[in-house]
C-alpha positions as CSV (number, residue, x, y, z in Angstrom):
1,M,-127.8,-175.2,-40.4
2,S,-131.0,-175.9,-38.5
3,A,-133.8,-173.4,-38.2
4,L,-135.2,-172.1,-34.8
5,L,-138.2,-170.5,-36.5
6,E,-140.1,-171.5,-39.6
7,F,-143.1,-169.9,-41.3
8,H,-145.0,-172.2,-43.7
9,Q,-147.5,-170.4,-46.0
10,V,-148.8,-168.1,-43.3
11,T,-151.6,-165.7,-44.0
12,R,-153.0,-163.4,-41.4
13,R,-156.3,-161.5,-42.1
14,F,-157.8,-158.6,-40.2
15,P,-161.3,-157.3,-40.8
16,R,-160.1,-154.6,-43.2
17,S,-156.7,-155.8,-44.3
18,V,-154.4,-158.8,-44.9
19,A,-151.1,-158.4,-43.0
20,L,-149.4,-161.5,-44.3
21,R,-149.9,-163.4,-47.5
22,H,-148.7,-167.0,-47.8
23,A,-145.4,-166.1,-46.0
24,S,-142.7,-168.7,-45.9
25,F,-139.2,-168.2,-44.4
26,S,-136.9,-169.6,-41.8
27,I,-134.5,-168.2,-39.2
28,P,-131.2,-170.2,-39.1
29,A,-129.8,-171.2,-35.7
30,G,-126.9,-169.0,-34.6
31,S,-127.8,-166.2,-37.1
32,V,-128.5,-162.5,-36.6
33,T,-131.5,-162.2,-38.9
34,A,-132.9,-158.8,-40.0
35,M,-136.6,-158.7,-40.9
36,L,-136.9,-155.7,-43.1
37,G,-139.7,-153.9,-44.8
38,P,-141.5,-150.6,-45.0
39,N,-144.1,-149.6,-42.5
40,G,-147.2,-151.9,-42.9
41,A,-145.2,-154.7,-44.5
42,G,-146.3,-157.2,-41.9
43,K,-143.1,-157.4,-39.7
44,S,-144.7,-156.9,-36.3
45,T,-147.6,-159.2,-37.2
46,A,-145.1,-161.9,-38.1
47,L,-143.3,-161.6,-34.8
48,K,-146.6,-161.6,-32.8
49,I,-147.7,-164.8,-34.6
50,A,-144.3,-166.4,-33.9
51,L,-144.7,-165.7,-30.2
52,N,-148.4,-166.7,-30.1
53,L,-149.6,-163.2,-29.4
54,L,-151.6,-163.6,-32.6
55,R,-152.9,-166.7,-34.4
56,P,-152.4,-167.3,-38.1
57,S,-155.5,-167.3,-40.3
58,T,-154.0,-170.1,-42.4
59,G,-150.6,-171.8,-42.4
60,R,-148.3,-172.9,-39.7
61,V,-145.4,-171.5,-37.6
62,E,-142.8,-173.7,-35.9
63,I,-140.6,-172.2,-33.2
64,L,-138.1,-174.1,-31.1
65,G,-139.5,-177.3,-32.5
66,V,-143.1,-176.8,-31.6
67,D,-146.2,-175.2,-33.2
68,S,-146.3,-171.6,-32.2
69,R,-149.9,-172.1,-31.0
70,K,-148.7,-174.6,-28.5
71,L,-145.9,-172.5,-26.8
72,G,-145.6,-173.4,-23.2
73,P,-143.4,-172.5,-20.2
74,A,-140.6,-174.7,-21.4
75,Q,-140.4,-172.9,-24.7
76,L,-141.0,-169.4,-23.3
77,A,-138.1,-169.8,-20.9
78,R,-135.9,-170.2,-24.1
79,L,-137.2,-167.1,-25.7
80,G,-136.4,-163.4,-25.2
81,Y,-138.5,-160.6,-26.4
82,V,-137.9,-156.8,-26.4
83,A,-140.2,-154.4,-28.4
84,E,-140.5,-150.7,-28.9
85,G,-142.9,-149.2,-26.4
86,M,-143.2,-152.4,-24.3
87,E,-144.8,-151.9,-20.9
88,L,-142.5,-152.1,-17.9
89,P,-143.3,-151.8,-14.2
90,D,-142.5,-148.1,-14.0
91,W,-142.9,-147.9,-10.2
92,M,-139.9,-150.3,-9.8
93,T,-136.3,-149.3,-9.7
94,V,-133.8,-151.1,-12.0
95,D,-132.7,-153.2,-9.1
96,Q,-136.2,-154.2,-8.1
97,F,-137.2,-155.0,-11.7
98,H,-134.3,-157.4,-12.3
99,A,-134.8,-158.9,-8.8
100,W,-138.5,-159.5,-9.8
101,C,-137.4,-161.2,-13.0
102,R,-134.8,-163.6,-11.6
103,P,-137.1,-166.2,-10.0
104,L,-139.2,-166.4,-13.2
105,Y,-136.3,-168.0,-15.1
106,P,-134.4,-171.1,-13.6
107,K,-131.4,-170.4,-15.9
108,W,-131.0,-166.7,-14.9
109,D,-127.3,-165.9,-14.9
110,A,-126.6,-163.3,-12.2
111,D,-123.0,-162.9,-13.4
112,L,-124.2,-162.1,-16.9
113,E,-126.8,-159.7,-15.5
114,H,-124.2,-157.7,-13.5
115,K,-121.9,-157.7,-16.5
116,L,-124.5,-156.2,-18.7
117,R,-125.5,-153.7,-16.1
118,R,-121.9,-152.5,-15.8
119,Q,-121.6,-152.4,-19.6
120,F,-124.7,-150.4,-20.1
121,A,-124.0,-148.2,-17.0
122,L,-127.6,-148.5,-15.6
123,P,-128.3,-146.8,-12.3
124,G,-129.8,-149.5,-10.2
125,D,-131.5,-147.2,-7.7
126,R,-133.5,-145.2,-10.3
127,K,-137.1,-146.0,-11.1
128,L,-137.9,-147.2,-14.6
129,K,-140.3,-144.3,-15.2
130,H,-137.4,-141.8,-14.6
131,L,-135.1,-143.5,-17.1
132,S,-134.4,-142.2,-20.6
133,R,-135.8,-144.1,-23.6
134,G,-132.4,-145.6,-24.3
135,Q,-131.9,-146.7,-20.6
136,R,-135.4,-148.3,-20.6
137,M,-134.5,-150.3,-23.6
138,K,-131.3,-151.4,-22.0
139,A,-133.1,-152.5,-18.8
140,A,-135.6,-154.5,-20.9
141,L,-132.7,-156.1,-23.0
142,I,-130.9,-157.2,-19.8
143,S,-134.1,-158.8,-18.5
144,A,-134.4,-160.7,-21.8
145,L,-130.7,-161.7,-22.0
146,A,-129.8,-162.7,-18.4
147,Y,-131.4,-166.1,-18.7
148,R,-129.5,-166.8,-21.9
149,P,-132.4,-167.3,-24.4
150,E,-131.8,-169.5,-27.4
151,L,-133.8,-167.0,-29.6
152,L,-133.9,-163.3,-28.9
153,V,-136.7,-161.4,-30.8
154,L,-136.3,-157.6,-31.1
155,D,-139.1,-155.5,-32.5
156,E,-137.9,-152.0,-33.6
157,P,-135.4,-151.7,-30.8
158,F,-133.7,-148.6,-32.2
159,S,-136.7,-146.4,-32.6
160,G,-136.2,-143.1,-30.9
161,L,-132.7,-143.8,-29.6
162,D,-130.0,-141.2,-30.1
163,P,-126.9,-142.3,-32.1
164,L,-124.6,-142.8,-29.1
165,V,-127.2,-145.1,-27.4
166,R,-127.8,-147.0,-30.6
167,D,-124.0,-147.6,-31.0
168,E,-123.8,-148.9,-27.4
169,F,-126.8,-151.1,-27.9
170,I,-125.5,-152.6,-31.1
171,T,-122.0,-153.1,-29.8
172,G,-123.3,-154.9,-26.8
173,L,-125.6,-157.0,-28.9
174,L,-122.9,-158.0,-31.3
175,E,-120.5,-159.0,-28.5
176,L,-123.2,-161.1,-26.8
177,A,-124.4,-162.7,-30.0
178,G,-120.9,-163.7,-30.9
179,G,-119.8,-164.8,-27.4
180,E,-123.0,-166.5,-26.2
181,G,-124.0,-168.0,-29.6
182,F,-127.7,-167.2,-29.4
183,T,-129.9,-166.5,-32.3
184,V,-131.3,-163.0,-32.9
185,L,-134.4,-162.0,-35.0
186,L,-134.4,-158.3,-35.4
187,S,-137.3,-156.3,-37.0
188,S,-136.4,-152.8,-38.0
189,H,-136.7,-150.1,-40.6
190,D,-133.4,-148.6,-39.6
191,I,-131.4,-150.2,-42.3
192,E,-128.1,-148.5,-41.6
193,E,-128.0,-150.0,-38.1
194,V,-129.2,-153.4,-39.2
195,D,-126.4,-153.5,-41.8
196,R,-123.9,-153.8,-39.0
197,L,-125.6,-156.7,-37.4
198,A,-127.3,-159.0,-39.8
199,D,-125.9,-162.0,-41.5
200,H,-129.3,-163.2,-42.8
201,V,-132.1,-161.1,-44.3
202,V,-135.9,-161.6,-44.6
203,L,-137.6,-158.8,-46.7
204,L,-141.3,-158.3,-46.4
205,N,-143.4,-156.0,-48.7
206,H,-147.2,-155.8,-48.6
207,G,-147.3,-158.9,-46.4
208,E,-145.3,-161.0,-48.9
209,V,-141.8,-162.5,-48.5
210,V,-139.6,-160.8,-51.1
211,L,-136.4,-162.7,-50.1
212,D,-135.0,-164.9,-47.4
213,E,-131.2,-165.2,-47.8
214,D,-127.8,-165.0,-46.3
215,S,-126.8,-161.3,-46.4
216,G,-123.3,-161.9,-47.7
217,I,-124.6,-164.0,-50.7
218,L,-127.4,-161.5,-51.2
219,L,-125.1,-158.5,-51.5
220,E,-122.5,-160.4,-53.5
221,R,-125.0,-161.2,-56.3
222,H,-126.3,-157.7,-56.7
223,R,-124.4,-154.8,-58.4
224,R,-125.3,-151.4,-59.6
225,V,-124.1,-150.9,-63.2
226,E,-123.7,-147.7,-65.1
227,I,-122.7,-147.5,-68.8
228,L,-122.2,-144.5,-71.1
229,L,-123.9,-145.0,-74.5
230,P,-122.6,-143.5,-77.8
231,T,-124.2,-140.3,-79.0
232,D,-125.7,-142.1,-82.0
233,F,-127.1,-145.0,-80.0
234,G,-130.7,-145.8,-81.0
235,D,-133.5,-147.5,-79.0
236,L,-132.5,-149.6,-76.0
237,P,-132.5,-153.3,-76.7
238,E,-134.5,-155.8,-74.6
239,C,-132.4,-156.4,-71.5
240,P,-132.1,-159.6,-69.3
241,A,-134.9,-160.2,-66.7
242,T,-132.2,-160.1,-64.0
243,W,-131.6,-156.4,-64.7
244,I,-134.0,-154.3,-62.6
245,A,-134.5,-150.6,-61.8
246,T,-133.3,-149.6,-65.2
247,Q,-133.0,-145.8,-65.7
248,S,-131.9,-143.8,-68.7
249,S,-130.7,-140.2,-68.3
250,G,-129.2,-138.7,-71.5
251,R,-126.5,-141.1,-72.6
252,V,-126.2,-142.8,-69.2
253,L,-127.9,-146.1,-68.5
254,R,-128.1,-147.4,-65.0
255,F,-129.6,-150.7,-63.7
256,T,-129.2,-153.2,-60.9
257,D,-127.9,-156.7,-61.8
258,T,-129.5,-159.2,-59.5
259,A,-127.5,-162.3,-60.6
260,H,-124.1,-160.7,-60.9
261,D,-121.3,-162.7,-62.7
262,P,-118.5,-160.5,-64.0
263,E,-117.9,-162.6,-67.1
264,V,-121.5,-162.9,-68.0
265,L,-122.1,-159.2,-67.5
266,E,-119.2,-158.2,-69.6
267,A,-120.3,-160.5,-72.4
268,T,-123.9,-159.4,-72.3
269,L,-122.9,-155.7,-72.3
270,A,-120.6,-156.3,-75.3
271,K,-123.4,-157.9,-77.2
272,L,-126.2,-155.4,-76.4
273,F,-124.1,-152.3,-76.3
274,P,-121.1,-152.7,-78.6
275,N,-118.4,-150.0,-78.8
276,C,-119.3,-148.6,-75.4
277,P,-116.7,-147.7,-72.7
278,P,-116.3,-150.3,-69.9
279,A,-119.1,-150.2,-67.4
280,D,-118.8,-148.8,-63.9
281,V,-119.9,-151.6,-61.5
282,H,-120.6,-150.8,-57.8
283,R,-121.4,-152.9,-54.8
284,L,-124.7,-152.0,-53.0
285,T,-125.2,-151.4,-49.3
286,L,-128.1,-153.2,-47.7
287,R,-130.0,-150.0,-47.6
288,E,-129.5,-149.3,-51.3
289,L,-130.6,-152.8,-52.2
290,F,-133.6,-152.6,-49.9
291,V,-134.8,-149.4,-51.5
292,T,-134.3,-150.8,-55.0
293,L,-136.2,-154.0,-54.4
294,V,-139.1,-152.4,-52.6
295,R,-139.5,-149.6,-55.2
296,T,-139.4,-152.0,-58.1
297,G,-141.6,-154.6,-56.4
298,H,-139.2,-157.3,-57.5
299,A,-138.9,-160.6,-55.7
300,D,-135.7,-162.6,-55.5
301,A,-134.5,-162.6,-59.1
302,G,-132.2,-165.5,-58.4
303,V,-135.2,-167.8,-57.9
């Protein structure tokens, strides 16, 4: 699968901090990619560099086949961008706003615009400044989708939205991504919402890329394991490097297996912990895995 966006060893320095450190990752065409990380991880900086709103200090970014520093009208017409708190012409009504946008994009699809407006139930005669936060995000999303961009970039789109609006937003986005076949890059710290959307994950922490992987493969190779040790068990043996977040509480030992293979795990447990009951092995949600990797500071253990 080809990539619409590629970061190659990108570093971005500010006077008092380094936001990105030698970051390399790619966004596959046709994917819904979640860029995850705690606050200050470098997510927004990465998106701004991709869109040429910031320049990298070192390294290179390629987007839609060109260097991000050379983005022109031809590429911008193929990109959509919606960000938390983005400025809109508040004095305009929804009708006026979308009418103002239409001539800017030769491929604007009026039928898709009207379909989205019906789906999102936006009042066309209301001024943008009088809309709720969720309605403003919907109006901005329609303005970014109606010209059918190849790559849609969303920066914290769920922030401040109530659960019902979030569900409507996500449902509409999933339907469109599947039906229209465009690529989505979504930056968010709302892991539960992202879990429903993403089929690819890029995890940033302290400006570094922790992982860049298909979400199905990522979740499949991680398991949370819990074993009950005998009452007379002595010191814990040295465990494989692929076991992280090890915790011992009384007789219970817990860890996350980052290279899960049922047969290998069973054989290793039998060797290290003989005469123990069978282990409890659990799948992790994306949120649980995110918390585990960030707290332990571990990179992709499969590399």
